[in-house]
ZAMIKOL-163537 format. One record per residue (C-alpha): x, y, z; residue in three letters. Coordinates in steps of 0.5 Angstrom, whole numbers, plus 2048, in hexadecimal, padded with zeros to 3 digits. Example, Ala and Ser with C-alpha at 12.3 -4.5 7.8 and 13.67 -1.06 7.14 Angstrom:
<rs>
8197F7810ala 81B7FE80Eser 
</rs>
This chain:
<rs>
89B7D1822unk 8967D381Dunk 8927CD81Bunk 88E7D0816unk 88E7D6812unk 88A7D980Cunk 88D7DF808unk 8897E4804unk 8857DE802unk 87F7DE7FDunk 87A7DA7F9unk 8757DA7F4unk 8717D57F1unk 8707D37EAunk 86B7D87E7unk 86A7DC7EDunk 86D7E37ECunk 86D7E47F4unk 8727E17F8unk 8707DD7FDunk 8777DE801unk 87A7E5801unk 8817E7803unk 8817E2809unk 8877E280Dunk 8887DF815unk 88C7DB819unk 88A7D581Eunk 8907D3823unk 8927CC824unk 88D7C982Aunk 8887CF829unk 8817CD829unk 87E7D2824unk 8777D4822unk 8747D681Cunk 86D7D981Cunk 8697DE817unk 8637DF814unk 8607D9810unk 8637D9808unk 8697DE80Aunk 86E7D8808unk 8707D480Funk 86F7CE80Bunk 8737D0805unk 8797D2809unk 8797CC80Dunk 8797C8807unk 87F7CC805unk 8837C980Aunk 8837C2808unk 8857C1801unk 8817BB800unk 87A7BF801unk 87D7C57FDunk 8777C77F8unk 8787C87F1unk 8797D07F1unk 87E7D67F0unk 8827D67F5unk 8887DC7F7unk 88B7DD7FDunk 88E7D6801unk 88C7D2807unk 8927CF80Bunk 8937C9810unk 8997CB814unk 89B7CF80Funk 89A7CA809unk 8957CC804unk 88F7C7804unk 88E7C77FDunk 8957C47FBunk 8957C0801unk 8957B8800unk 88F7B4801unk 8917B0806unk 8947B680Aunk 88D7BA80Aunk 8887B480Aunk 88C7B2811unk 88E7B8814unk 8877BC813unk 8817B9815unk 87A7BB813unk 8737BA816unk 86D7BC812unk 8667BF814unk 8627B9812unk 8657B3816unk 8627AE810unk 8667B180Bunk 86D7AF80Eunk 86B7A7810unk 86D7A280Aunk 86D79C80Dunk 868797811unk 86C796817unk 86E79B81Dunk 87579781Dunk 875797815unk 87479F816unk 87A7A081Aunk 87F79C816unk 87D79E810unk 8817A5810unk 8887A1812unk 88679B80Dunk 8867A0808unk 88D7A380Aunk 89079D80Aunk 89179B812unk 893794814unk 88D790817unk 89078F81Eunk 89079781Eunk 88979881Cunk 887793821unk 88B797827unk 88879D824unk 88179B824unk 88179882Bunk 88479E82Dunk 87F7A382Aunk 87979F82Cunk 87B79F833unk 87D7A7833unk 8767A8830unk 8727A3834unk 87079F82Eunk 87279882Funk 86B79682Funk 869799828unk 86F795825unk 86B790821unk 865794820unk 86379781Aunk 86479F81Aunk 85D7A0817unk 85A79D81Dunk 85E7A2821unk 85A7A9824unk 85D7B0821unk 8617B1826unk 8647AA826unk 8657AB81Funk 8687B181Funk 86D7AF825unk 86F7A9820unk 8717AE81Bunk 8757B2820unk 8797AB822unk 87A7A981Bunk 87E7B081Aunk 8817AF820unk 8847A881Funk 8887AB81Aunk 88B7B081Funk 88B7B681Cunk 88E7BD81Dunk 8887C181Bunk 8817C081Cunk 87B7C3818unk 8747C3819unk 86F7C5816unk 8697C781Aunk 8697C081Dunk 8637C1822unk 85E7C481Eunk 85A7BE81Eunk 85C7BB825unk 8577BC82Bunk 8597C0831unk 85D7BB835unk 8607B782Funk 8627BE82Dunk 8667C0833unk 8687B9834unk 86C7BA82Dunk 86E7C082Funk 8717BE835unk 8757B9831unk 8787BE82Dunk 87B7C1832unk 87D7BC836unk 8817BA82Funk 8847C182Funk 8867C1836unk 8897BA836unk 88C7B982Funk 88D7C082Dunk 8897BF827unk 8887C6823unk 8817C7822unk 87D7CC81Dunk 8757CB81Eunk 8707CE81Aunk 86A7CF81Eunk 8637D381Funk 8627D0826unk 8677D482Aunk 8647D4831unk 8697CE833unk 86F7CF82Eunk 8707D6830unk 8727D5837unk 8777CF834unk 87A7D382Funk 8817D782Funk 8807DA828unk 87A7DD825unk 8797DF81Eunk 8727E281Bunk 8717E2814unk 86D7E6810unk 86B7E6808unk 8717E2806unk 8767E680Bunk 8797E5812unk 8777EB816unk 87A7EB81Cunk 87E7E5820unk 8827E5826unk 8807E282Dunk 8787E182Eunk 8787E5834unk 87B7EC831unk 8777EB82Bunk 8717EA82Funk 8727F0834unk 8747F5830unk 86F7F482Aunk 8697FA829unk 8637F882Dunk 85F7F8826unk 8657F4823unk 8647EE827unk 8627E7823unk 85C7E4826unk 8607DE826unk 8647DF82Bunk 8637DC832unk 85D7DE836unk 8627E183Cunk 8657E6836unk 85F7E8834unk 85C7EA83Bunk 8637EE83Cunk 8627F2836unk 85A7F2837unk 85C7F583Dunk 8617FA83Bunk 8667F8840unk 86D7FA840unk 8737F5842unk 8757EE842unk 8707EB83Dunk 86D7E4840unk 86D7DE83Aunk 86A7D883Eunk 8637D7842unk 8677D7849unk 86B7DE847unk 8647E1846unk 8617DE84Dunk 8687E1851unk 8697E784Dunk 8627EA84Bunk 85C7E784Eunk 85E7E9855unk 85E7F1853unk 8577F0850unk 8507F2854unk 84A7F0850unk 8437F3850unk 8407EC850unk 8427E5852unk 83F7E184Dunk 83E7E2846unk 8367E2844unk 8347DD83Funk 8337E0838unk 82B7E0836unk 82B7DA831unk 8237D9830unk 8227D482Aunk 81C7D0827unk 81A7C982Aunk 81A7C6823unk 81F7C1822unk 8247C181Cunk 8287BB81Dunk 8267B5822unk 82A7AF824unk 8277AA829unk 82A7A482Bunk 82F7A4825unk 83479E824unk 83979E81Eunk 83F79A81Dunk 843799817unk 843792816unk 84078C819unk 84578981Dunk 84879081Funk 846794826unk 840799826unk 8427A0824unk 83C7A3826unk 8387A082Cunk 8327A382Funk 8337A982Cunk 82D7AE82Dunk 82C7B682Cunk 8297BA829unk 82A7C1825unk 8257C7825unk 8247CA81Funk 8287D181Eunk 82D7CF823unk 8347CE823unk 8367C7827unk 83D7C6828unk 83F7BF829unk 8467BE82Cunk 84A7B882Funk 8507B482Eunk 8537B1827unk 8507AB826unk 84A7AC82Aunk 8457AB824unk 8447B3822unk 8457B281Bunk 8417AC81Bunk 83C7AF81Eunk 83B7B4818unk 83C7AF813unk 8367AC816unk 8337B2816unk 8347B480Funk 8327AD80Dunk 8397AB80Aunk 8387A580Funk 8327A1812unk 83179F819unk 83079881Bunk 82B79A820unk 8287A0823unk 8247A681Funk 8277AC81Bunk 8227B181Aunk 8237B8816unk 81E7BD816unk 8197B8819unk 81A7B3814unk 81E7AD815unk 8247AD810unk 8237A780Dunk 81C7AA80Aunk 8207AF806unk 8217AC7FFunk 8237AD7F9unk 8297B27FBunk 8237B77FEunk 8277B7804unk 82D7BB801unk 8287C07FDunk 8287C6801unk 8277C2808unk 82E7BF80Bunk 8357C1808unk 83C7BF80Cunk 8437C180Cunk 8477BB80Dunk 84E7BB811unk 8527BA80Bunk 8507BF806unk 8537BD800unk 84F7B87FFunk 84A7BE7FDunk 84F7C07F7unk 84E7BE7F0unk 8507C37ECunk 8577C77EAunk 8557CE7EDunk 8517D07F3unk 84D7D47EEunk 84B7CE7EAunk 8497CB7F1unk 8447D07F3unk 8417D27ECunk 8407CA7EBunk 83B7CB7F0unk 8387D27EFunk 83A7D67E9unk 8387DC7EEunk 83C7DA7F4unk 83E7E17F5unk 8377E47F5unk 8367DE7FAunk 83B7DE7FEunk 83B7E67FFunk 8387E6806unk 83E7E1809unk 8447E6808unk 8487E0805unk 84F7E3803unk 8517DF7FDunk 8537E37F7unk 85A7E27F8unk 8597DA7F8unk 8547D97F2unk 8597D87EDunk 85D7D37F1unk 85C7CC7F1unk 8597CA7F7unk 85F7C57FAunk 8637CB7F9unk 8607CF7FEunk 8617CF806unk 85D7CB80Aunk 85A7D080Dunk 8587D3806unk 8557CC804unk 8517CC80Aunk 84E7D3808unk 84D7D0801unk 8497CA803unk 8457CD808unk 8437D2802unk 8427CC7FDunk 83D7C9803unk 8397CF804unk 8377D07FCunk 8337C97FEunk 82F7CE802unk 82E7C9808unk 8297C980Dunk 82D7C5812unk 8357C6811unk 8397C1814unk 8417C4815unk 8467BF817unk 84D7C381Aunk 84B7C9816unk 8517CE819unk 8567C8818unk 85C7CD814unk 8587D3816unk 85C7D9819unk 8587DD81Funk 8557E381Aunk 8537DD815unk 84F7D981Bunk 84C7DF81Dunk 84A7E1816unk 8477DA816unk 8447DB81Cunk 8407E181Aunk 83E7DD814unk 83B7D8818unk 8377DD81Cunk 8357E0815unk 8327D9813unk 82F7D881Aunk 82B7DF819unk 8297DC812unk 8267D6815unk 82B7D1814unk 82D7CC819unk 8347CA81Aunk 8377C481Eunk 83F7C581Funk 8447C0820unk 84A7C3823unk 8507C2827unk 8517CA827unk 84E7CC82Eunk 84F7D382Eunk 84B7D3828unk 8457CF82Aunk 8457D3831unk 8447D982Dunk 83F7D7828unk 83B7D1829unk 8347D182Dunk 8357CB830unk 83B7C6831unk 83B7BE831unk 8407B9833unk 8417B3830unk 8457AD833unk 8467A6830unk 8407A782Cunk 83B7AA831unk 8397B1833unk 83B7B283Aunk 8387B983Bunk 8357BF838unk 8357C683Bunk 8367CD839unk 83D7D0837unk 83E7D383Eunk 83B7CE842unk 83F7C883Funk 8467CC83Eunk 8477CF844unk 8467C8848unk 84B7C5844unk 8527C4846unk 8557C283Funk 8507C383Aunk 84F7CA83Bunk 8527D1839unk 8587D583Bunk 8547DB83Dunk 8507D6842unk 8567D3845unk 8597DA846unk 8537DD84Aunk 8517D784Eunk 8507DA855unk 84F7E1853unk 8497E184Eunk 8457DB84Dunk 8427D8846unk 8477DD842unk 8497D983Cunk 84C7DE838unk 8517E4839unk 84C7E8837unk 8477E683Dunk 84D7E8841unk 84E7EF83Eunk 8467F083Eunk 8467EF846unk 84A7F4848unk 8487FB84Aunk 84A801847unk 84A7FE840unk 8527FD842unk 8527FA83Bunk 8507FC834unk 8497F9832unk 
</rs>
């Protein structure tokens, strides 16, 4: 039975000549787990919002979207509010109350359910999601993963038939993301909830899904079962977002059954390979010894009676390096960046920037050609009505200043920053930060919302900045990105720097905080952290380099 369908759907935003969605048609069967993927800005979020009446943007629309054959645009509010659940990309944007149990009750109260039904459903949902101990907590005290799980529970308590999710794992650490996706799979299996998930992190979700839709430039280019689509795609037509097993299959120009998971790649591909060496050599990353940023025994808390967020934090970032800081949600990574940027002051310990104590920078000198920060919520940087105004306000000759960084922003310059996709907002904010010409660049989750091509472009941009002598401290949950572009990795846990090492040594020794390529190659090839590492160690150049 058909649950969700679109027929000849086209959408154009006001004052825009180019449609954001063009003649889209698809069908998702009841009980399906469908994935919507595609490049940053291709229209995924807009398509999801067109599937829920309350979230439809102001636009010129043609075509229809139906739920069980009923036009969503004409459905009663009570039906679409309860039958169609929506989980947003940013957890904080969906939380509206001051207690977890209030959040769970909010939707049911607005739908007019009696108190005894609300209480019973809260108890049932809290038990199912393992949230009993949180019920009296303020949602602001929860970790990112817990907030997103709360949003999911707050939607599922209304027992929807269709669940829409817009990149819900983009701000979660690898373990929290895996837990969240496993919960989705369990909901789909246990309750036959139809799921449509827009996502860039496809390593875990492709093996779970039953239906795959690939978008490009506002159109659905391909759709069907994931294995059939990925197996028949041309080698040069395979998006880099796809799971490592799929990229390895195409990198080797293999035929036959295409593996989708790490387990399948280890069973089907690795036993067939022989390597010219047993260990991937370390890269030559000799850097100067001068220190750009130093934390020495730093302690910080947000209030006198609150617990320490940073404690005994000690680490150094040397000039000219790309330092990747990783760790779980709530470990203190963003707080460490804000302390490094002078936005918060440690109550104990010493923070130095280019050999000078941070408190010695006065009258805004810390931000004049010295340090700049890209925050996790990039919307806090936007002040004007168009992207072009955002850039020209800092530098009238911004095109000339940014020409070496290959920003592709022509299509977004006339748009309001809030009308851009999450990935486009990231690129606009980064361009704005670079116009400040920093020597030390602090980046908080810069790959959030970016497709693989945009992440590669960002990585190449960071390498270009590094060649210019700019030092980069990168906080990220994107393990693949950190493995490919960072010179050193630091692991932060409970406000302390637990360990530091090169990407190869660090990721090849971890079980959870590691790359899919490392998991695939263990036992056959040591220290491999990317698919390219595996391919380059094969004899006779079996793959394209």
